C-alpha positions as CSV (number, residue, x, y, z in Angstrom):
1,M,70.4,99.7,333.5
2,M,72.3,99.4,330.2
3,V,71.6,95.7,330.0
4,R,67.9,96.3,330.5
5,L,67.9,99.0,327.8
6,R,69.6,96.6,325.3
7,I,67.0,93.9,326.0
8,L,64.2,96.4,325.6
9,L,65.6,97.6,322.3
10,S,65.9,94.0,321.1
11,I,62.3,93.2,321.9
12,I,61.1,96.4,320.1
13,C,63.2,95.5,317.0
14,C,61.7,92.0,316.9
15,L,58.2,93.4,317.3
16,I,58.8,95.8,314.4
17,A,60.5,93.2,312.1
18,V,57.7,90.6,312.3
19,P,54.8,92.8,310.9
20,V,57.1,94.0,308.1
21,F,57.6,90.4,306.9
22,A,54.0,89.4,307.6
23,A,52.8,92.4,305.5
24,S,54.4,90.8,302.4
25,V,52.3,87.6,302.8
26,P,48.9,88.1,301.3
27,G,46.0,87.4,303.6
28,S,43.8,86.4,300.7
29,F,43.8,86.1,296.9
30,A,40.0,86.7,296.8
31,D,40.3,90.1,295.2
32,L,42.7,89.0,292.6
33,V,40.5,86.0,291.6
34,K,37.4,88.2,291.6
35,E,39.0,90.6,289.1
36,R,40.8,88.2,286.9
37,A,39.2,84.7,286.9
38,N,36.5,85.7,284.4
39,S,39.3,86.1,281.8
40,V,40.1,82.4,282.1
41,V,38.3,79.9,279.8
42,N,37.8,76.2,279.7
43,I,38.7,74.4,276.5
44,S,37.4,71.0,275.3
45,T,38.6,69.4,272.1
46,T,37.7,66.4,270.0
47,Q,40.3,64.5,268.0
48,V,39.5,61.9,265.4
49,F,42.0,59.1,264.8
50,K,42.1,55.8,263.1
51,E,43.5,52.5,264.4
52,K,43.9,49.1,262.9
53,V,41.8,46.4,264.4
54,V,43.8,43.5,265.9
55,R,42.5,39.9,265.3
56,P,40.7,38.9,268.5
57,F,41.8,35.2,268.3
58,P,45.4,35.3,266.8
59,F,46.0,31.6,267.7
60,F,42.9,30.4,265.8
61,P,43.2,31.7,262.3
62,E,40.2,29.7,261.2
63,I,38.0,32.1,263.3
64,P,37.3,35.1,261.1
65,G,38.0,38.6,262.4
66,P,38.3,42.2,261.3
67,E,42.1,42.2,261.2
68,G,43.7,44.9,259.1
69,K,40.6,47.0,258.9
70,E,40.6,50.5,260.4
71,R,38.1,51.9,262.8
72,E,37.6,55.5,263.6
73,F,37.8,56.7,267.2
74,R,37.0,60.0,268.8
75,R,39.0,61.3,271.8
76,Q,38.0,64.2,273.9
77,S,40.5,66.3,275.9
78,L,40.2,69.2,278.3
79,G,42.4,72.2,278.8
80,S,42.5,75.9,279.7
81,G,43.2,79.3,278.2
82,F,42.9,83.0,278.8
83,I,41.5,85.9,276.9
84,V,44.2,88.3,275.7
85,D,42.0,90.6,273.5
86,R,38.4,91.8,274.0
87,G,37.7,90.7,270.5
88,G,38.0,87.0,271.4
89,Y,41.7,86.0,271.0
90,I,42.7,83.4,273.5
91,L,46.2,82.1,274.4
92,T,46.6,78.4,275.3
93,N,49.0,75.5,274.8
94,N,49.6,74.0,271.3
95,H,49.2,70.5,272.7
96,V,45.7,71.4,273.9
97,V,44.4,72.2,270.4
98,E,46.8,70.3,268.1
99,K,45.1,67.9,265.7
100,A,41.7,68.8,267.1
101,E,38.8,68.8,264.7
102,D,36.4,70.5,267.1
103,I,37.4,73.1,269.7
104,R,34.8,74.5,272.2
105,V,35.4,77.3,274.6
106,R,33.3,77.8,277.8
107,L,33.4,81.2,279.5
108,W,33.0,82.1,283.1
109,D,29.3,82.6,282.6
110,E,28.9,79.2,281.1
111,A,28.4,80.6,277.6
112,E,30.0,78.2,275.0
113,Y,31.5,79.1,271.6
114,K,33.2,77.2,268.8
115,A,36.8,78.3,268.4
116,K,39.2,78.3,265.5
117,V,43.0,78.1,265.5
118,V,44.6,81.3,264.4
119,G,48.2,80.2,264.8
120,R,50.3,77.5,266.4
121,D,54.0,77.1,267.4
122,P,54.9,73.6,268.4
123,K,58.5,74.6,269.3
124,T,57.3,76.7,272.3
125,D,53.9,74.8,272.8
126,I,52.0,78.0,272.4
127,A,48.8,78.5,270.3
128,L,46.4,81.4,269.6
129,I,42.7,80.6,269.1
130,K,39.7,82.9,268.5
131,I,36.0,82.9,269.3
132,D,33.4,85.2,267.8
133,A,31.5,86.3,270.9
134,D,28.4,88.6,270.8
135,K,29.9,90.9,273.5
136,P,33.2,92.4,274.5
137,L,35.2,90.0,276.6
138,P,37.3,90.6,279.7
139,A,41.0,90.4,278.8
140,V,44.0,89.8,281.1
141,T,46.9,92.1,281.7
142,L,50.2,90.6,280.5
143,G,53.0,91.1,283.0
144,D,56.8,90.8,282.8
145,S,58.1,87.3,283.5
146,D,61.7,88.4,283.6
147,A,60.9,90.5,286.7
148,L,59.7,87.4,288.5
149,M,61.9,86.3,291.4
150,V,62.2,82.9,293.1
151,G,60.0,83.0,296.1
152,D,57.4,85.4,294.6
153,W,53.7,84.5,295.1
154,V,51.8,83.1,292.0
155,V,48.2,82.0,291.4
156,A,47.2,79.4,288.8
157,V,43.6,79.3,287.4
158,G,42.4,76.6,285.1
159,N,40.3,73.5,284.4
160,P,42.0,70.5,286.1
161,Y,40.1,67.2,285.5
162,G,37.2,69.2,284.2
163,L,36.7,71.2,287.4
164,G,36.3,74.6,285.9
165,H,37.9,77.8,287.3
166,T,39.9,76.0,290.0
167,V,42.3,78.4,291.8
168,T,45.6,77.3,293.4
169,A,48.4,79.4,294.9
170,G,52.1,78.9,295.6
171,I,55.4,80.5,294.9
172,V,58.0,80.5,292.1
173,S,60.2,77.6,292.9
174,A,62.8,78.1,290.2
175,K,63.3,79.8,286.8
176,G,65.0,78.8,283.6
177,R,64.1,75.1,284.0
178,I,65.0,72.8,281.1
179,I,62.7,69.8,280.9
180,G,63.4,68.5,277.4
181,S,60.1,69.5,275.8
182,G,61.7,71.6,273.0
183,P,64.6,73.7,271.8
184,Y,63.5,76.8,273.6
185,D,62.8,75.4,277.1
186,D,62.9,78.2,279.7
187,F,60.2,77.2,282.2
188,I,59.1,78.8,285.4
189,Q,58.8,76.1,288.1
190,T,56.0,76.6,290.7
191,D,54.5,74.7,293.6
192,A,51.1,76.1,292.9
193,A,49.1,72.9,292.2
194,I,48.9,72.2,288.5
195,N,47.1,69.1,287.2
196,P,45.9,67.6,283.8
197,G,43.5,70.2,282.4
198,N,45.4,73.2,283.7
199,S,47.4,73.2,280.5
200,G,47.1,76.5,278.7
201,G,45.8,78.4,281.8
202,P,47.4,81.5,283.2
203,L,49.8,81.9,286.1
204,F,49.2,85.2,287.8
205,N,51.6,87.3,289.9
206,I,50.4,89.0,293.0
207,K,49.4,92.1,290.9
208,G,47.0,90.0,288.9
209,E,49.2,90.1,285.8
210,V,49.7,87.0,283.7
211,V,53.4,85.9,284.0
212,G,53.2,82.4,282.6
213,I,51.2,79.8,280.7
214,N,50.8,76.6,282.8
215,S,52.0,73.8,280.6
216,A,53.6,70.7,282.2
217,I,53.8,68.5,285.2
218,I,55.9,65.7,286.4
219,P,53.7,62.6,286.8
220,M,53.5,61.4,290.5
221,A,55.3,64.5,291.7
222,Q,53.8,66.9,294.2
223,G,54.4,70.6,294.2
224,I,56.2,70.6,290.8
225,G,54.6,72.3,287.9
226,F,56.0,74.3,284.9
227,A,54.8,77.4,283.1
228,I,56.0,79.1,279.9
229,P,57.2,82.6,280.6
230,I,54.7,85.1,279.2
231,N,57.5,87.2,277.7
232,L,58.1,84.4,275.3
233,A,54.4,84.4,274.3
234,K,54.4,88.2,273.9
235,E,57.3,87.9,271.4
236,I,55.6,85.4,269.1
237,M,51.9,86.4,269.5
238,P,52.0,89.1,266.8
239,S,53.4,86.6,264.3
240,L,50.8,84.0,265.3
241,K,48.1,86.5,264.8
242,T,49.2,87.8,261.4
243,K,50.9,84.7,259.8
244,G,49.7,81.7,261.8
245,Y,53.3,80.6,262.4
246,V,56.6,81.9,263.8
247,E,59.6,82.9,261.7
248,R,62.9,82.4,263.6
249,G,66.5,83.3,263.1
250,W,69.0,80.6,262.4
251,L,72.7,80.5,263.1
252,G,73.7,77.0,262.0
253,V,75.7,75.5,264.8
254,A,75.3,72.5,267.1
255,V,76.4,73.4,270.6
256,Q,77.0,71.6,273.9
257,K,77.3,72.4,277.5
258,V,80.6,73.7,278.9
259,T,81.6,71.4,281.7
260,P,84.4,72.2,284.2
261,E,86.7,69.8,282.3
262,L,85.9,71.3,278.9
263,A,86.4,74.8,280.4
264,E,89.9,73.8,281.4
265,S,90.6,72.1,278.1
266,F,89.5,75.1,276.0
267,K,91.3,77.6,278.3
268,L,88.2,79.5,279.5
269,G,88.6,81.8,282.4
270,E,85.2,80.9,283.8
271,R,82.7,78.2,283.0
272,H,80.0,79.7,280.8
273,G,79.0,79.9,277.1
274,A,78.1,77.4,274.4
275,L,80.7,75.1,273.0
276,V,80.4,74.7,269.2
277,A,80.5,71.0,268.3
278,D,79.6,71.4,264.7
279,V,79.0,74.1,262.0
280,V,76.6,73.6,259.2
281,K,78.2,74.3,255.8
282,D,77.2,77.6,254.2
283,S,75.2,78.6,257.2
284,P,75.4,82.1,258.8
285,A,77.9,80.8,261.4
286,Y,80.0,79.2,258.6
287,K,80.1,82.5,256.6
288,A,80.9,84.5,259.8
289,G,84.0,82.3,260.4
290,I,82.8,80.3,263.4
291,K,84.7,77.1,263.9
292,R,84.3,73.8,265.7
293,G,85.8,74.2,269.2
294,D,84.8,77.9,269.5
295,V,83.0,78.9,272.7
296,I,80.3,81.5,272.2
297,T,80.2,83.7,275.3
298,E,78.1,86.6,274.1
299,F,75.4,87.1,271.5
300,A,73.8,90.4,270.5
301,G,75.2,92.0,273.6
302,K,73.9,89.4,276.0
303,K,76.1,87.1,278.0
304,I,75.6,83.3,277.4
305,S,75.7,81.7,280.8
306,D,74.4,78.3,279.5
307,M,74.2,76.6,276.1
308,H,70.4,76.6,276.3
309,E,70.2,80.4,276.2
310,L,71.8,80.6,272.7
311,P,69.0,79.1,270.6
312,R,66.4,81.4,272.2
313,L,68.6,84.5,271.6
314,V,69.3,83.5,267.9
315,A,65.6,82.8,267.3
316,S,64.5,86.2,268.6
317,N,66.6,88.2,266.2
318,P,65.0,89.5,263.0
319,I,65.8,87.7,259.8
320,G,68.6,89.6,257.9
321,S,69.9,91.5,261.0
322,K,73.6,91.7,261.6
323,V,74.5,90.6,265.1
324,S,77.8,91.0,267.0
325,M,79.0,88.0,269.0
326,K,82.0,87.2,271.2
327,I,83.8,83.9,271.2
328,V,86.8,82.3,272.9
329,R,89.1,80.5,270.4
330,D,92.2,78.8,271.8
331,G,91.9,80.8,275.0
332,K,91.7,84.2,273.3
333,P,88.7,86.5,272.9
334,V,87.5,87.1,269.3
335,E,84.7,89.3,268.1
336,L,82.6,88.4,265.0
337,N,79.6,89.7,263.1
338,V,77.0,87.3,261.8
339,T,74.0,87.9,259.5
340,I,71.0,86.0,260.8
341,S,69.0,84.0,258.2
342,K,65.7,82.3,258.3
343,L,65.3,79.0,260.1
344,Q,63.9,76.7,257.4
345,E,61.3,74.2,258.8
346,E,62.3,71.8,256.1
347,V,65.7,71.5,257.8
348,Q,65.1,68.4,259.8
349,S,65.5,68.4,263.5
350,A,67.7,65.7,265.0
351,E,64.6,63.8,266.3
352,V,62.8,64.0,263.0
353,L,65.9,62.8,261.1
354,I,66.4,59.8,263.4
355,A,62.7,59.0,263.2
356,D,62.7,59.1,259.4
357,R,65.9,57.1,258.8
358,L,65.9,54.7,261.8
359,G,62.2,54.4,262.4
360,I,62.5,55.2,266.1
361,K,61.6,58.2,268.3
362,T,64.3,59.3,270.7
363,K,65.1,61.7,273.5
364,T,68.4,62.8,275.0
365,I,69.0,61.7,278.5
366,N,71.6,63.7,280.4
367,P,74.5,62.1,282.4
368,E,72.7,62.6,285.7
369,I,69.7,60.6,284.5
370,A,71.8,58.1,282.6
371,H,73.7,57.4,285.8
372,Q,70.4,56.0,287.2
373,F,70.4,53.4,284.4
374,G,73.9,52.3,285.3
375,I,75.6,54.4,282.5
376,M,78.6,56.0,284.2
377,D,80.5,57.6,281.3
378,G,78.1,60.3,280.0
379,G,74.6,60.6,278.6
380,G,72.7,58.5,276.0
381,V,69.8,58.5,273.6
382,L,66.6,56.9,274.9
383,V,64.3,55.1,272.5
384,T,60.8,56.4,273.5
385,E,58.9,54.7,270.6
386,V,59.5,52.3,267.8
387,I,57.6,53.4,264.6
388,Q,55.4,50.7,263.2
389,G,56.8,49.4,259.9
390,G,60.1,51.2,260.3
391,V,63.7,49.8,260.2
392,G,64.0,49.9,263.9
393,E,61.0,47.6,264.4
394,S,62.2,45.1,261.8
395,E,65.6,44.9,263.5
396,G,64.2,44.4,267.0
397,I,64.9,47.7,268.7
398,Q,62.6,48.3,271.6
399,A,61.2,51.3,273.5
400,G,63.4,51.8,276.5
401,D,66.6,50.9,274.8
402,I,69.4,53.4,275.3
403,I,71.7,54.1,272.3
404,L,75.3,54.5,273.5
405,E,77.4,54.2,270.3
406,V,76.8,54.8,266.6
407,N,79.3,53.3,264.2
408,K,81.6,52.7,267.2
409,E,81.4,56.4,268.2
410,R,80.2,57.3,271.7
411,V,77.0,59.5,271.5
412,N,75.5,61.5,274.4
413,S,72.6,63.1,272.6
414,T,70.1,62.9,269.7
415,D,72.1,65.8,268.0
416,E,75.3,63.7,268.1
417,T,73.5,60.7,266.8
418,A,71.8,62.6,264.0
419,T,75.1,64.1,262.9
420,I,76.5,60.6,262.3
421,V,73.3,59.3,260.7
422,K,73.1,62.3,258.4
423,S,76.6,61.7,257.0
424,L,75.7,58.2,255.8
425,R,74.1,57.5,252.4
426,P,71.0,55.4,251.9
427,G,71.8,51.7,251.9
428,E,75.0,52.1,254.0
429,N,75.3,50.0,257.1
430,L,74.8,51.4,260.6
431,L,76.0,49.8,263.8
432,L,74.4,50.7,267.1
433,L,75.4,49.7,270.6
434,V,72.4,49.6,272.8
435,R,71.9,49.1,276.5
436,R,68.8,47.1,277.3
437,G,68.2,46.5,281.0
438,N,71.5,45.4,282.5
439,G,72.9,44.1,279.2
440,Y,74.3,45.4,275.9
441,I,73.2,44.5,272.3
442,Y,74.6,45.4,268.9
443,F,72.3,46.2,266.0
444,S,73.5,46.4,262.4
445,F,71.2,47.4,259.5
446,R,71.0,49.3,256.3
447,L,69.7,52.9,256.4
448,K,66.7,54.2,254.6
449,G,66.9,57.2,252.3
């Protein structure tokens, strides 16, 4: 009798448990789409650019051609956006509207308006544009991206390949993804289908609130898309609306990831924080007493789990504010106070400095990716483009080369490369060790100013 009772109770528990789980799975997204999709817009842009005409018969110079002349080309692009204000303000990606001479917005009812850029922020790839409509517009509700959990349902609405108001659904696959697009990377990864043209469109949670801005994909991948957390957009939107740009706090340190080996070397109890590799002279960090080799473990009351969290925290603090921070120095905890100053845009980023002085565009490749290129002792600096007429082009550097050493010092990132390049005066010699294919090549040339 007891055995039968146990079996019966087990069956009842199973029958109860299944509906509880099933109830959390939406039967349809139709109501959400019906209520929110009319806040999503399609964006089309026109860019004008000039390009030199190449001689059509280079081996027959006696045949005349238009070589050297410039022709004007027009390129059209598609993207998405969403209305955040009934007066016509629209959030989208910066790369959707950047350098566009003409921006057109098409609403859910096929009405089309000319838009103007109110503000842009290339560092986060967020832009605010505006249309002057003859009617109040339906605006979205902005949610809380910090409250998102991996496994939550999300819905993407946008304009992929020109197919307006396309709806796809999936889950949050991961949070806090770093994809190398900028200094404040903190992407939501989703398997909701995102394609070219979805850029700038909203990612909704199950409540119909916008929790992300669909922004990036991995070419040829399936089920991998990335969205900017809406909380980041909420932070900078007031500044974009009133100033057209974003003012950010600046600390003045170059940091690197704390590996298990470094954690042991620097006597850390646990592996977290941002290791200070360099301190800019006369910067807020310099004045606060931060030194090379310090490990920043807490900033403004928030624990630093990974080096990528620090730039975002610093940037979000008001200019002139005094912030407490905790560091580990020689294995001992130290508390410091630092006064945040303004990040000056004229202070060159590592990528811009290398482009200006070496004539090449670069990107850091981490050790995991470098390993695929046969580099077993760390990361490297990938040459993504050789600038026409630059020093790199004249010396024979090619796109796809990987810089491993600068002046016989091993470099693992663009920041490390820029630090060495910045220390050299115009006209000084620079020695690069580059991996090309399966071989290695040295390049030596004089630096530009």
